[in-house]
N, C-alpha and C positions, 0 to 999 in steps of 0.2 A: 503495500500500501505506499501511495508516496504521499508526501506532506507538505503542507505549504508553513512554515513559521513566520509572524508578523509583528513585529516589535516597535510599536509604536514610542517614537520619537519627539520631544520639541524642548527648544532653549529656554521658555517661559519658564520663569520658578519665582516663586516670592522670598525664598529664603538664598537659595545658591543660584544663579541664572548659570547656564550652561553645566550642571553639574554632571551631566552625562560625557562631558569633557574633561571632567576629573581624572587624572591618571590613578589608575589602581596599581600598582607594580610598575609594569612594563607597558600596559594596555589601557586605555580611556574603559570608562564605568561601560559605553556604548559596545565598543568589541568586545569585552569580557562576556556581556551579556549574550551578543548575538556567537560569537565562538561558541557559548555553553549550549544556544540553543543550536547550531550547525551540529552538533554532537546527539540531539535527540536521534535516535533510532528511528530510521524511515524520513528523517527530515531533506527533503533537495532540494525546498527553496528557504531561503532564510533572507526575507525582506526589510527595510528599513522604512516605514511609514512616518516622511517627517513632514512637520509643517512647514507651510510656506510666510511662516511670518519674519519677521526682522530677527538676525541671529541664527535663523534656522539655518542656513547657508553653510556653516562653519558643520555642525554635525549631519548634513548629507556628503560633503564634501570628505570627513572623517572614515564614514561610514561606503563611500565611494572606492578612497582611495586602497581602501583594504580588500577590494574585490567584492562588496557585498551590494544586489541590486537594490534601489532606492526608488520610491514614488513621492509626489509632494504633493500636498492640498490641505486644504484649510482645516 
């Protein structure tokens, strides 16, 4: 059975803006989450669903640069 995993990601945060880009060891929090999702048995696609608001470009770029598929929207 094939499986697609979608990780919702956005820059907006009232306490820690861009917290997904904070480093957790050698990888960002976003990439650690996506790497773990990729390890799910049967997961063929791991997609970052990134908001299209101000500041979200950095998150989309982080996922794209790591080879993940990205979709943008409100």
